[in-house]
RODO-2510 file (C-alpha; in nm, 4 decimals, decimal comma):
residues 112
     n   res          X          Y          Z
     1     m    -1,7292    -1,4380    -0,8226
     2     k    -1,6134    -1,4937    -0,5289
     3     e    -1,5024    -1,1190    -0,2674
     4     i    -1,3305    -1,0934    -0,0031
     5     i    -1,4154    -0,7595     0,1968
     6     l    -1,1154    -0,5554     0,3761
     7     n    -1,2502    -0,1942     0,4117
     8     f    -0,9209    -0,1455     0,5490
     9     e    -0,8722     0,2695     0,5807
    10     r    -0,5612     0,4583     0,7267
    11     e    -0,5697     0,8246     0,7622
    12     l    -0,2917     0,9851     0,6619
    13     h    -0,1174     1,3410     0,6315
    14     f     0,0353     1,4685     0,3204
    15     i     0,2407     1,8223     0,2436
    16     l     0,2124     1,8151    -0,1121
    17     h     0,3172     2,1901    -0,2911
    18     g     0,3253     2,3203     0,0350
    19     q     0,0010     2,2358     0,1821
    20     p    -0,1200     2,0656     0,4604
    21     r    -0,3782     1,8062     0,3654
    22     t    -0,5235     1,4816     0,5304
    23     g    -0,6049     1,1736     0,2859
    24     y    -0,6743     0,8261     0,3231
    25     l    -0,5128     0,4689     0,2154
    26     r    -0,8210     0,2562     0,1031
    27     v    -0,7237    -0,1390     0,0279
    28     t    -1,1559    -0,2222     0,0108
    29     k    -1,1477    -0,5528    -0,1274
    30     l    -1,0252    -0,8526    -0,3221
    31     v    -1,3010    -1,0427    -0,6084
    32     l    -1,2060    -1,2903    -0,8062
    33     s    -1,2122    -1,1694    -1,1692
    34     p    -1,3825    -1,4440    -1,3582
    35     d    -1,2131    -1,2696    -1,6951
    36     h    -0,8662    -1,3206    -1,6319
    37     g    -0,8896    -1,5981    -1,3532
    38     r    -0,7111    -1,4504    -1,1015
    39     w    -0,7720    -1,2011    -0,8118
    40     e    -0,7621    -0,8500    -0,8415
    41     c    -0,6793    -0,6105    -0,5294
    42     r    -0,8815    -0,2984    -0,5196
    43     w    -0,7411    -0,0032    -0,3766
    44     s    -0,6372     0,3748    -0,3805
    45     l    -0,4468     0,6523    -0,2431
    46     d    -0,5996     0,9998    -0,2047
    47     h    -0,4574     1,3039    -0,3752
    48     i    -0,1551     1,0661    -0,5167
    49     y    -0,3601     0,7936    -0,6638
    50     p    -0,7084     0,8585    -0,5833
    51     e    -0,8999     0,6811    -0,8667
    52     t    -0,9861     0,2977    -0,7131
    53     v    -0,7442     0,0337    -0,8875
    54     s    -0,6176    -0,3248    -0,8959
    55     f    -0,3359    -0,5176    -0,9023
    56     r    -0,3842    -0,8786    -0,9297
    57     g    -0,2530    -1,1907    -0,7808
    58     d    -0,2874    -1,5921    -0,8500
    59     d    -0,4295    -1,6308    -0,4995
    60     p    -0,5951    -1,3233    -0,2960
    61     l    -0,2406    -1,2930    -0,0732
    62     q    -0,0702    -1,2231    -0,4093
    63     a    -0,3187    -0,9625    -0,5066
    64     l    -0,2440    -0,8041    -0,2113
    65     t     0,0634    -0,7993    -0,1217
    66     t     0,1518    -0,6519    -0,5147
    67     t    -0,0762    -0,3876    -0,3765
    68     l     0,1068    -0,2872    -0,0627
    69     d     0,4421    -0,3479    -0,2199
    70     f     0,3295    -0,0728    -0,5309
    71     a     0,1911     0,1695    -0,2723
    72     a     0,5249     0,1334    -0,0305
    73     s     0,6682     0,2334    -0,3780
    74     l     0,4855     0,4913    -0,4910
    75     v     0,4766     0,6674    -0,1194
    76     r     0,8662     0,6390    -0,1589
    77     g     0,8608     0,8028    -0,5171
    78     s     0,6697     1,0400    -0,3893
    79     e     0,8410     1,1587    -0,1232
    80     v     1,1801     1,1950    -0,3780
    81     d     0,9993     1,3820    -0,5542
    82     g     0,9042     1,6078    -0,2711
    83     a     0,5699     1,5078    -0,1675
    84     t     0,6244     1,3924     0,2727
    85     i     0,3675     1,1199     0,3264
    86     f     0,2887     1,0055     0,6918
    87     w     0,0788     0,8006     0,9072
    88     q     0,2351     0,8685     1,2561
    89     r     0,4893     1,0605     1,2268
    90     d     0,7159     1,2322     0,9613
    91     g     0,9302     0,9919     0,7466
    92     d     0,7213     0,6412     0,8048
    93     h     0,6448     0,5893     0,5030
    94     a     0,2534     0,6164     0,5445
    95     g     0,3592     0,3025     0,7885
    96     l     0,4039     0,0645     0,4919
    97     t     0,7307    -0,0363     0,5702
    98     f     0,8303    -0,4106     0,6320
    99     p     1,1468    -0,3353     0,9250
   100     m     1,2607    -0,7609     0,8815
   101     c     1,2630    -0,7045     0,5461
   102     e     1,4051    -0,3838     0,5470
   103     d     1,7003    -0,5316     0,8165
   104     h     1,7215    -0,7940     0,5781
   105     q     1,6021    -0,9919     1,0031
   106     w     1,6153    -1,2987     0,7272
   107     k     1,9789    -1,2822     0,6721
   108     q     2,0712    -1,3333     1,0222
   109     t     2,1507    -1,6198     1,1981
   110     p     1,9572    -1,7268     1,4790
   111     n     2,1999    -1,8085     1,7736
   112     a     2,2327    -2,1646     1,8500
***
């Protein structure tokens, strides 16, 4: 079994049902699953998705980006449902933003 240890951890601030809490977004490792022949990214998000779960990809990068994409959507969906989740300041979506992509900088024509 191939395994890439990541142990990424980000402390986050939550306000859930009016109660402030702290918790963590954890991305622990990437594992090549012999049963599926695909890479799995193991991760969890305290208070929202606390059990370690996995998303799969054809390679480690796809597994990781799929996980981060889902986590970003999960945070934003939780915020729509009334939760507050932030990393450095309220409104930062737990730091799971991708400004160049969200601002459509990839569409801009470079100056010649």
